[in-house]
C-alpha positions as CSV (number, residue, x, y, z in Angstrom):
1,M,26.3,17.3,-8.2
2,L,23.1,17.1,-6.2
3,D,21.8,20.1,-4.3
4,N,21.6,19.1,-0.6
5,N,19.2,21.9,-0.1
6,F,16.7,20.6,-2.6
7,K,12.9,20.9,-2.1
8,L,10.5,18.4,-3.6
9,S,8.6,21.0,-5.6
10,T,11.8,22.4,-7.3
11,I,13.5,19.2,-8.2
12,P,14.3,19.6,-12.0
13,Y,12.7,17.1,-14.3
14,K,14.1,15.8,-17.5
15,R,12.7,12.8,-19.4
16,F,14.8,9.7,-19.1
17,T,14.4,8.2,-22.6
18,I,14.3,4.4,-23.2
19,E,17.1,5.0,-25.8
20,E,19.4,6.5,-23.1
21,F,18.5,3.8,-20.6
22,K,19.2,0.9,-23.1
23,K,22.5,2.5,-24.3
24,R,23.9,2.8,-20.7
25,G,22.4,-0.5,-19.8
26,R,24.1,-2.3,-22.7
27,E,27.5,-0.8,-21.7
28,I,27.0,-2.1,-18.1
29,L,25.9,-5.5,-19.3
30,K,28.9,-5.8,-21.6
31,E,31.2,-4.8,-18.7
32,F,29.5,-7.3,-16.4
33,K,30.0,-10.2,-18.9
34,E,33.7,-9.3,-19.4
35,A,34.5,-9.1,-15.7
36,S,37.1,-11.6,-14.6
37,S,36.2,-11.9,-10.9
38,G,33.3,-11.6,-8.5
39,E,34.7,-8.4,-7.1
40,E,34.7,-6.9,-10.6
41,Q,31.2,-8.0,-11.3
42,F,30.0,-6.5,-8.0
43,S,31.7,-3.3,-8.9
44,V,29.8,-3.2,-12.2
45,H,26.6,-4.3,-10.5
46,K,26.8,-1.1,-8.4
47,K,26.8,0.9,-11.7
48,Y,23.6,-0.9,-12.6
49,Y,22.1,0.2,-9.2
50,Q,22.8,3.8,-10.2
51,L,21.1,3.4,-13.6
52,I,18.0,1.8,-12.1
53,Q,17.8,4.4,-9.4
54,E,18.0,7.2,-11.9
55,M,15.1,5.7,-13.9
56,M,13.0,5.0,-10.8
57,T,13.6,8.5,-9.4
58,T,12.5,10.1,-12.7
59,K,9.4,7.8,-13.0
60,I,8.4,8.5,-9.4
61,L,8.8,12.3,-9.8
62,V,6.5,12.1,-12.9
63,Q,3.9,10.0,-11.1
64,L,3.9,12.4,-8.1
65,R,3.4,15.5,-10.3
66,H,0.8,13.8,-12.5
67,D,-1.1,12.6,-9.4
68,G,-0.8,16.1,-7.9
69,D,-2.9,17.4,-10.8
70,V,-4.4,14.9,-13.2
71,T,-5.4,17.8,-15.6
72,D,-1.8,18.8,-16.1
73,K,-1.3,17.9,-19.8
74,F,2.5,17.9,-19.7
75,Y,2.8,15.4,-16.9
76,E,-0.1,13.4,-18.3
77,E,1.9,12.9,-21.5
78,E,5.0,12.1,-19.5
79,Q,3.1,9.5,-17.4
80,D,1.8,8.0,-20.7
81,Y,5.4,7.8,-21.9
82,Y,6.6,5.9,-18.8
83,D,3.5,3.6,-19.0
84,E,4.7,2.7,-22.5
85,I,8.4,2.2,-21.8
86,S,8.1,0.6,-18.4
87,P,7.7,-2.9,-19.9
88,K,10.8,-2.3,-22.1
89,V,12.8,-1.3,-19.0
90,E,11.5,-4.4,-17.3
91,S,12.6,-6.4,-20.4
92,F,16.1,-5.2,-20.1
93,D,16.1,-5.6,-16.3
94,T,15.2,-9.2,-16.8
95,E,18.0,-9.7,-19.4
96,Y,20.5,-8.2,-16.9
97,K,19.2,-10.3,-14.0
98,K,19.6,-13.5,-16.0
99,Q,23.3,-12.7,-16.3
100,L,23.5,-12.0,-12.6
101,Y,21.5,-15.1,-11.7
102,N,23.7,-17.3,-13.9
103,S,27.0,-15.7,-13.1
104,K,30.0,-18.1,-12.7
105,F,30.9,-15.9,-9.7
106,R,27.5,-16.4,-8.1
107,P,28.8,-17.7,-4.7
108,Y,30.7,-14.4,-4.2
109,L,27.8,-12.3,-5.4
110,E,25.3,-14.2,-3.2
111,E,27.5,-13.5,-0.2
112,K,27.5,-9.8,-1.1
113,I,23.8,-9.2,-1.9
114,G,22.2,-12.2,-0.1
115,S,20.5,-15.4,-1.0
116,I,17.0,-13.8,-0.7
117,A,18.0,-11.5,-3.5
118,F,18.6,-14.4,-5.8
119,K,15.3,-16.0,-4.9
120,D,13.7,-12.7,-5.8
121,I,15.5,-12.8,-9.2
122,E,14.2,-16.3,-9.8
123,F,10.7,-15.0,-9.3
124,N,11.3,-12.0,-11.5
125,L,12.4,-14.4,-14.3
126,K,9.2,-16.5,-13.8
127,S,7.0,-13.4,-14.1
128,F,8.2,-11.7,-17.3
129,N,9.5,-12.2,-20.8
130,D,9.4,-10.1,-23.9
131,S,6.3,-11.9,-25.2
132,I,4.1,-10.0,-22.8
133,I,5.5,-6.5,-23.4
134,S,2.5,-5.3,-25.4
135,L,0.1,-6.7,-22.8
136,K,2.0,-4.9,-20.0
137,Q,1.7,-1.7,-22.0
138,E,-2.0,-2.2,-22.4
139,E,-2.3,-3.0,-18.7
140,N,-0.5,0.2,-17.8
141,S,-2.8,2.2,-20.0
142,L,-5.9,0.6,-18.4
143,T,-4.8,1.2,-14.9
144,S,-4.0,4.9,-15.8
145,Q,-7.5,5.2,-17.3
146,Y,-9.0,3.9,-14.0
147,A,-6.9,6.2,-11.9
148,K,-7.9,9.2,-14.0
149,L,-11.6,8.1,-13.8
150,I,-11.4,8.0,-10.0
151,A,-9.5,11.3,-9.7
152,Q,-12.0,13.1,-11.9
153,I,-15.2,12.1,-10.1
154,K,-16.9,15.3,-9.2
155,I,-19.7,15.3,-6.6
156,D,-22.1,18.2,-6.2
157,F,-22.9,18.4,-2.5
158,R,-24.3,21.4,-0.6
159,G,-23.0,23.9,-3.1
160,E,-19.5,22.4,-3.2
161,N,-17.9,20.5,-6.1
162,L,-15.9,17.7,-4.4
163,N,-13.8,14.7,-5.3
164,L,-14.1,11.4,-3.3
165,S,-11.5,12.3,-0.8
166,L,-12.9,15.8,0.0
167,L,-16.4,14.2,0.4
168,S,-15.0,12.0,3.2
169,K,-15.6,14.5,6.0
170,Y,-19.3,14.4,5.2
171,K,-19.5,10.6,4.8
172,T,-18.1,10.4,8.4
173,S,-20.3,13.2,9.8
174,K,-21.8,12.6,13.2
175,D,-25.2,13.5,11.7
176,R,-26.5,10.3,10.1
177,N,-28.7,12.3,7.7
178,V,-25.6,14.0,6.4
179,R,-24.0,10.6,5.8
180,I,-27.0,9.4,3.9
181,E,-27.1,12.6,1.8
182,A,-23.4,12.5,1.1
183,T,-23.6,8.8,0.1
184,E,-26.6,9.5,-2.2
185,A,-24.7,12.4,-3.9
186,R,-21.6,10.1,-4.3
187,N,-23.8,7.3,-5.7
188,K,-25.4,9.7,-8.2
189,A,-22.0,10.6,-9.6
190,L,-20.9,6.9,-9.6
191,S,-24.0,5.8,-11.4
192,E,-22.8,7.6,-14.5
193,I,-19.5,5.8,-14.6
194,K,-20.1,2.5,-12.8
195,D,-20.3,0.6,-16.1
196,K,-16.9,2.0,-17.1
197,F,-15.4,0.5,-13.9
198,D,-16.9,-2.9,-15.0
199,D,-15.5,-2.5,-18.5
200,I,-12.0,-1.5,-17.4
201,Y,-11.8,-4.4,-14.9
202,D,-13.1,-6.8,-17.5
203,K,-10.3,-5.8,-19.8
204,L,-7.7,-6.0,-17.0
205,V,-8.8,-9.6,-16.1
206,K,-8.6,-10.7,-19.7
207,N,-5.3,-9.0,-20.1
208,R,-3.7,-10.4,-17.0
209,T,-5.1,-13.9,-17.8
210,K,-3.5,-13.7,-21.2
211,Q,-0.2,-12.7,-19.7
212,A,-0.3,-15.7,-17.4
213,Q,-1.2,-18.1,-20.2
214,M,1.6,-16.7,-22.4
215,L,4.0,-17.4,-19.6
216,G,2.7,-21.0,-19.2
217,Y,0.5,-20.6,-16.2
218,K,-3.1,-21.9,-15.9
219,N,-4.4,-18.5,-14.7
220,Y,-3.2,-15.2,-13.2
221,V,-3.2,-16.3,-9.6
222,E,0.2,-18.0,-9.8
223,L,1.6,-15.2,-11.9
224,G,0.2,-12.6,-9.4
225,Y,2.1,-14.3,-6.6
226,Y,5.3,-14.3,-8.6
227,N,4.7,-10.6,-9.4
228,M,4.3,-9.9,-5.6
229,G,7.7,-11.7,-4.9
230,R,6.2,-14.0,-2.3
231,T,9.2,-16.2,-2.1
232,T,8.6,-17.7,1.4
233,Y,4.8,-18.4,1.4
234,G,2.1,-19.1,-1.2
235,I,-1.6,-19.4,-1.9
236,N,-2.1,-22.3,0.5
237,E,-0.6,-20.4,3.5
238,V,-2.8,-17.4,2.6
239,R,-5.9,-19.6,2.3
240,K,-5.3,-21.1,5.8
241,L,-4.8,-17.6,7.2
242,R,-8.1,-16.5,5.7
243,D,-9.8,-19.5,7.2
244,Q,-8.4,-18.7,10.6
245,V,-9.7,-15.1,10.2
246,K,-13.2,-16.4,9.3
247,K,-13.2,-18.9,12.3
248,Y,-11.7,-16.7,15.0
249,L,-11.5,-13.0,14.0
250,V,-14.8,-12.5,12.3
251,P,-16.8,-13.4,15.5
252,F,-14.4,-11.1,17.5
253,A,-15.0,-8.3,15.0
254,D,-18.7,-8.9,15.2
255,K,-18.5,-8.3,19.0
256,I,-16.8,-5.0,18.3
257,H,-19.5,-4.0,15.8
258,E,-22.2,-5.0,18.3
259,E,-20.7,-2.7,20.8
260,R,-20.3,0.0,18.2
261,K,-24.0,-0.4,17.2
262,K,-25.1,0.2,20.8
263,R,-22.7,3.1,21.1
264,L,-24.3,4.7,18.0
265,G,-27.8,4.0,19.3
266,L,-28.7,2.1,16.1
267,N,-30.9,-1.0,15.6
268,K,-28.7,-2.2,12.7
269,L,-25.4,-1.1,11.0
270,D,-25.6,0.2,7.5
271,A,-22.8,0.8,5.0
272,I,-23.2,4.5,5.7
273,D,-22.1,3.7,9.3
274,E,-18.9,2.0,8.3
275,G,-16.0,3.7,10.1
276,I,-18.2,5.6,12.5
277,Y,-17.3,4.8,16.1
278,F,-19.0,7.4,18.3
279,K,-22.4,9.0,18.3
280,E,-20.9,12.4,18.8
281,G,-18.7,11.8,15.8
282,N,-15.2,10.4,15.3
283,P,-12.5,12.4,16.8
284,A,-11.0,14.9,14.3
285,P,-7.7,16.6,14.7
286,Y,-7.8,20.1,16.0
287,G,-6.5,23.0,14.0
288,T,-5.0,23.3,10.5
289,A,-2.6,21.2,8.5
290,D,0.2,23.3,9.9
291,D,-1.0,22.4,13.4
292,I,-0.9,18.7,12.5
293,F,2.7,19.0,11.2
294,K,3.7,20.9,14.4
295,A,2.2,18.1,16.5
296,G,4.0,15.5,14.3
297,K,7.3,17.3,14.7
298,K,6.9,17.3,18.5
299,M,5.8,13.7,18.6
300,Y,8.7,12.3,16.5
301,S,11.2,14.5,18.4
302,E,10.1,12.7,21.6
303,L,9.7,9.2,20.3
304,S,13.4,8.6,19.5
305,P,16.5,10.4,18.1
306,E,16.1,8.5,14.8
307,T,12.5,9.6,14.3
308,N,13.4,13.2,15.2
309,E,16.2,13.3,12.5
310,F,13.9,11.6,10.0
311,F,10.9,14.0,10.4
312,N,13.1,17.1,10.3
313,F,14.6,15.9,7.1
314,M,11.1,15.4,5.6
315,L,10.1,18.9,6.7
316,D,13.3,20.6,5.6
317,H,13.0,19.2,2.1
318,E,9.2,19.6,1.9
319,L,8.8,16.0,1.0
320,F,5.0,15.9,1.8
321,D,2.3,16.5,-0.8
322,V,-0.7,15.9,1.4
323,L,-3.1,18.8,1.0
324,G,-6.4,17.9,-0.7
325,R,-7.1,19.5,-4.1
326,T,-9.9,19.1,-6.6
327,N,-7.8,17.6,-9.4
328,K,-5.6,15.5,-7.2
329,A,-5.5,11.8,-7.6
330,A,-7.2,9.7,-4.9
331,G,-5.3,7.7,-2.3
332,G,-1.9,8.0,-0.6
333,Y,1.5,6.4,-0.8
334,M,5.1,6.7,0.2
335,D,7.9,6.2,-2.3
336,M,11.7,6.9,-2.6
337,L,13.5,9.3,-4.7
338,F,16.6,7.1,-4.8
339,T,18.9,9.7,-6.4
340,Y,18.2,12.1,-3.5
341,K,18.0,9.3,-0.9
342,A,14.7,10.9,0.0
343,P,11.3,9.4,1.0
344,I,8.2,11.2,-0.3
345,I,4.7,11.1,1.0
346,F,1.6,11.7,-1.2
347,A,-1.9,11.9,0.4
348,N,-5.1,13.9,0.6
349,F,-5.8,15.6,3.9
350,N,-9.6,15.9,4.3
351,G,-10.1,17.2,7.9
352,T,-10.7,13.8,9.5
353,N,-8.5,11.5,11.6
354,H,-7.2,10.2,8.3
355,D,-4.9,13.2,8.3
356,V,-3.1,11.9,11.4
357,H,-3.0,8.5,9.8
358,V,-0.9,10.0,7.1
359,I,1.5,11.4,9.6
360,T,1.8,8.0,11.4
361,H,1.2,5.3,8.8
362,E,2.9,6.8,5.7
363,S,5.6,8.1,7.9
364,G,6.2,4.5,9.1
365,H,7.0,3.6,5.6
366,A,9.1,6.7,5.0
367,F,11.0,6.3,8.3
368,Q,12.1,2.8,7.3
369,G,13.2,4.1,3.9
370,Y,15.1,6.9,5.6
371,I,17.0,4.8,8.1
372,T,18.1,2.3,5.5
373,R,18.8,4.8,2.6
374,N,22.6,4.5,2.8
375,D,22.6,0.7,2.5
376,E,24.8,0.2,-0.6
377,I,23.1,-3.1,-1.4
378,M,20.0,-2.1,-3.4
379,E,18.5,-5.6,-3.1
380,H,18.2,-5.2,0.7
381,N,15.5,-2.7,0.0
382,N,13.5,-4.9,-2.3
383,I,11.0,-5.0,0.5
384,K,7.9,-7.2,0.1
385,M,4.6,-5.4,0.6
386,E,3.5,-7.2,3.8
387,T,6.8,-6.3,5.4
388,A,6.5,-2.7,4.3
389,E,3.0,-2.5,5.8
390,I,4.3,-3.9,9.2
391,H,6.6,-0.9,9.3
392,S,3.7,1.5,8.8
393,M,0.9,-0.1,10.8
394,S,3.2,-0.7,13.7
395,M,4.2,3.0,13.7
396,E,0.5,3.8,14.1
397,F,0.5,1.9,17.4
398,F,3.8,3.3,18.6
399,T,2.5,6.9,18.1
400,D,-0.8,6.4,19.9
401,K,1.0,7.7,23.1
402,W,0.9,11.2,21.5
403,A,-2.7,11.2,20.4
404,E,-3.4,14.1,22.8
405,L,-1.2,16.4,20.6
406,F,-3.6,15.9,17.7
407,F,-7.0,15.2,19.4
408,K,-6.8,16.9,22.8
409,D,-9.7,15.8,25.0
410,K,-10.7,13.2,22.3
411,A,-7.4,11.4,22.5
412,N,-8.8,8.3,24.3
413,D,-11.6,8.1,21.7
414,F,-9.0,8.1,18.9
415,V,-7.0,5.3,20.5
416,K,-10.1,3.3,21.0
417,L,-11.1,3.9,17.4
418,H,-7.7,3.0,16.2
419,F,-7.7,-0.3,18.1
420,E,-11.2,-1.3,17.0
421,D,-10.6,-0.3,13.4
422,S,-7.4,-2.3,13.3
423,I,-9.3,-5.4,14.3
424,T,-12.3,-4.9,12.0
425,F,-10.2,-4.1,9.0
426,I,-8.6,-7.6,8.8
427,P,-11.7,-9.4,7.6
428,Y,-12.1,-6.8,4.9
429,G,-8.5,-7.2,3.8
430,C,-9.0,-11.0,3.6
431,M,-12.2,-10.4,1.6
432,V,-10.5,-8.3,-1.0
433,D,-7.9,-11.1,-1.4
434,E,-10.4,-13.9,-1.7
435,F,-12.3,-11.9,-4.2
436,Q,-9.2,-11.5,-6.4
437,E,-8.3,-15.1,-6.1
438,T,-11.8,-16.1,-7.2
439,I,-12.0,-13.7,-10.1
440,Y,-8.6,-14.7,-11.5
441,S,-9.3,-18.4,-11.0
442,K,-12.5,-18.0,-13.0
443,P,-11.8,-15.3,-15.6
444,E,-14.8,-16.3,-17.6
445,L,-17.2,-14.9,-14.9
446,T,-19.5,-12.2,-16.3
447,K,-19.5,-8.6,-14.8
448,E,-22.7,-9.5,-13.0
449,E,-21.3,-12.7,-11.6
450,R,-18.2,-10.8,-10.3
451,R,-20.5,-8.5,-8.3
452,S,-22.3,-11.6,-6.9
453,V,-19.0,-13.0,-5.8
454,W,-18.4,-9.8,-3.8
455,Q,-21.8,-9.9,-2.3
456,D,-21.3,-13.5,-1.1
457,L,-18.0,-12.6,0.4
458,E,-19.6,-9.6,2.2
459,R,-21.9,-12.1,3.9
460,Q,-19.0,-14.3,5.0
461,Y,-16.6,-11.6,6.2
462,R,-19.0,-8.8,7.2
463,P,-22.3,-10.4,8.2
464,Y,-23.4,-7.4,10.3
465,L,-23.6,-5.0,7.3
466,N,-26.8,-3.7,5.6
467,F,-27.1,-1.6,2.5
468,E,-30.4,0.2,2.8
469,H,-28.8,3.6,2.3
470,D,-26.0,2.7,-0.1
471,T,-27.3,1.2,-3.3
472,F,-23.9,1.3,-5.0
473,S,-22.4,-1.0,-2.4
474,G,-25.6,-3.0,-2.2
475,E,-25.2,-3.9,-5.9
476,G,-21.9,-5.6,-5.0
477,R,-19.8,-2.7,-6.4
478,R,-17.9,-1.5,-3.3
479,W,-14.8,-3.2,-4.7
480,Q,-14.8,-0.8,-7.7
481,L,-13.5,2.0,-5.4
482,Q,-10.8,-0.2,-4.0
483,T,-7.9,1.0,-6.2
484,H,-5.6,-1.9,-5.3
485,I,-7.9,-4.3,-7.1
486,F,-7.4,-2.5,-10.4
487,M,-3.9,-1.1,-9.9
488,S,-2.0,-3.7,-7.9
489,P,-3.6,-7.2,-8.1
490,F,-3.0,-9.4,-5.1
491,Y,-1.6,-6.5,-3.1
492,Y,-4.1,-6.4,-0.2
493,I,-3.7,-9.5,1.9
494,D,-0.4,-7.8,2.7
495,Y,-2.4,-5.3,4.8
496,A,-4.2,-8.0,6.7
497,I,-1.0,-10.0,7.4
498,A,0.8,-6.8,8.5
499,Q,-2.1,-5.7,10.7
500,T,-1.8,-8.9,12.7
501,C,1.9,-8.4,13.1
502,A,1.4,-4.8,14.1
503,L,-1.0,-6.1,16.8
504,Q,1.8,-8.3,18.0
505,F,3.9,-5.2,18.4
506,K,1.0,-3.6,20.3
507,I,0.9,-6.5,22.7
508,K,4.7,-6.2,23.2
509,M,4.5,-2.4,23.7
510,D,1.7,-2.8,26.3
511,E,4.2,-5.0,28.2
512,N,7.4,-3.0,27.7
513,Y,7.3,0.0,25.4
514,E,11.0,0.7,25.2
515,D,11.8,-3.0,24.5
516,A,9.1,-3.1,21.8
517,W,10.5,0.0,20.1
518,A,14.0,-1.5,20.1
519,K,12.6,-4.6,18.4
520,Y,10.7,-2.5,15.9
521,L,13.8,-0.5,15.0
522,A,15.8,-3.8,14.5
523,F,13.0,-5.1,12.3
524,C,13.0,-1.9,10.2
525,K,16.8,-2.2,9.7
526,E,16.5,-5.7,8.4
527,S,14.7,-4.4,5.3
528,A,14.6,-7.4,3.0
529,K,17.7,-9.2,4.1
530,D,15.8,-12.3,5.2
531,S,12.4,-14.0,4.9
532,L,9.4,-12.5,6.6
533,Q,9.1,-15.4,9.0
534,N,12.7,-15.2,10.1
535,M,12.7,-11.5,10.5
536,L,9.7,-11.7,12.7
537,R,11.1,-14.5,14.8
538,N,14.4,-12.5,15.2
539,V,12.5,-9.9,17.1
540,G,10.3,-12.3,19.1
541,L,7.2,-12.2,17.0
542,N,5.3,-15.2,15.6
543,S,4.8,-16.0,11.9
544,P,1.3,-15.2,10.5
545,F,1.3,-18.7,9.1
546,D,1.8,-20.5,12.4
547,E,-1.0,-22.8,13.6
548,N,-3.6,-21.1,15.9
549,Y,-1.8,-17.7,15.1
550,I,-5.1,-15.7,15.0
551,K,-6.6,-17.6,17.9
552,N,-3.7,-16.8,20.1
553,I,-3.7,-13.1,19.2
554,I,-7.4,-12.8,19.8
555,S,-7.1,-14.4,23.2
556,V,-4.8,-11.6,24.3
557,L,-6.7,-8.8,22.6
558,E,-10.1,-9.7,23.9
559,K,-9.0,-8.3,27.3
560,N,-8.7,-4.8,25.6
561,I,-12.4,-4.5,24.9
562,K,-13.8,-5.8,28.2
C-alpha cells in the first residue's frame, strides 16, 4: 500500500532486478498468449502496465538521486546497473509488444488503446532487436561518462569553485568584462577535457551507426527517427521546416539581434553576449528560492483551478529538486514516478531568470503529466517529444501575465526577453538538428571535420555571431556542451517545432486569453491519443509542416517588435 503522504526524498528504494522483471514478465506473456478474448488480453495487458511502471519508477528514482549527487557511489553503481539492464528490459518489451501487435484480437485492442499506439509499436519493432543489446549497453555507458564529465567540471572563478550551472550568473552579468572573465575561466577548464568530448562523441557516432547497420539501415538517421517515434512526419518534412526557418525566420531573428546590439551599445555581438538582452542586465527574480516558490504558488492558484491543485500537490510532496549544488548533474527535466502518479522536476537554480523558467517550463511538462495521471491507458501517455515541449513552452507564455510576482519593476523587460528569446532560439534548434543529420549521414567525418560542419551551420543560422572572446565556441565546439547531442540524438528539432506552436498559442492568447487557455487545456488532455497534426488542428492551430507556416507566423509576430 502506497503512503499518500510520501515525500520525494523519503521514497524507499529497492533495486528492481532484471531476474525479477523477466520472471514476472514471462508470467504475464504466458497469460496474454492463453487469453481467449480481447477483453481477457486487455485485462492481462493492464498487468503489464503495472510491471513497466514499477521498473520505470525505480529507474527514474535512481537517475534522480544519482543526478542529485554524481559523487554518491551507491547511486552511481545503481545507475550503472540500470544502464546495463535497460537494453534487456527493452528486449523483453519488444518481445511482448510483438505479441500485442500480432494479436488475433487486435481490432478490440486497437479500439481500447488506439491506432496511434499500434503505429508506435510498429516503430518500436523497427528500432530494436536482440542483436544490438551489447551496443545499447555500450551506448548507455558512454552517455553516462559524458554526463559525469559535464557534472564534474569545476571552474575556479573569483575564489569560488563552480560547476557550469553555477557559473551562469557570471556569464550573464551586466558587466561585459565579467562575462569575458567568466568565459575565459570556463574555457580554461574545458581545454583540459575538450578532447574527451571528441572521443566520447566519436565512439557514440560509431556505435549508433553500427546499431543502424545491424538493423538493416544505411545510417543512423532513419533509426534515430524510429527511436524518436515520429510516426506522422519524417526527415523530408523536417528539412522543409528548416528551409522555411532559414528563409523567413533567420532574417527576422537578425532584426531582433540588431535591435539587441543597439540596446547593449555594442558594435558587434560576440558569443559572450548571447542571451544578454539589456545593458543594465537581464531581469533576475527578486528574493530567494522560497520567494520564487511562493510567487509560483500564487500564480498557479490564480491561473486556473487545475493548475492550483497541481502546484499544491507538487509542493506538498516536495517533488522539486531544483537547488544548485556543486556535485549535481547539469541540466533539468521533468519525469513521472508512475507508481506514485507523481511528476518530478529536476533542475539547477542559479539566481538568473532561468529559475523562473523552471517554474514555468518544467511545470508545463509536469502539469500535463498530472492532469492525465489517472488515464488507465498507458499508451495515451506515450507522448512524443515535440508534443511534450508544446505543453511546456506554451505554459511559459500563459504565465507571462504574472511576471511581476517574480521580477517586480523588471516584469516588462522579462516579457520582452522571453518573446525575443523564443524567436531567436528557433534557428539554433534547427542548427542542432541539421548538425546531427549531417554527422550521422557522414559517420566517416573526422573530429576536426565535425567541428567544421558546426562552424558552417553557425554562419547559416547565426550569421550575426562573433567569437573574439570565446575561443572554445570559435573552434566549433559549442555543440559539445549541448547534452542532447550526446544523450538523446535527434531530440532537439522538437524544441524548434514546439516553439513555433507555442507562438501560435501566444497569438491566440493575445486575441482571447480565456479561449486560448481552454484550447491549451484540451490539447494537454489529448496526450498522445492522435497525431500531432490532428491534435493541433483540433484546437485551431496549424501544423508546423504546412506550406508557408513560418512565413505566416512571422507576419503576425513582426507587429510585436515594432
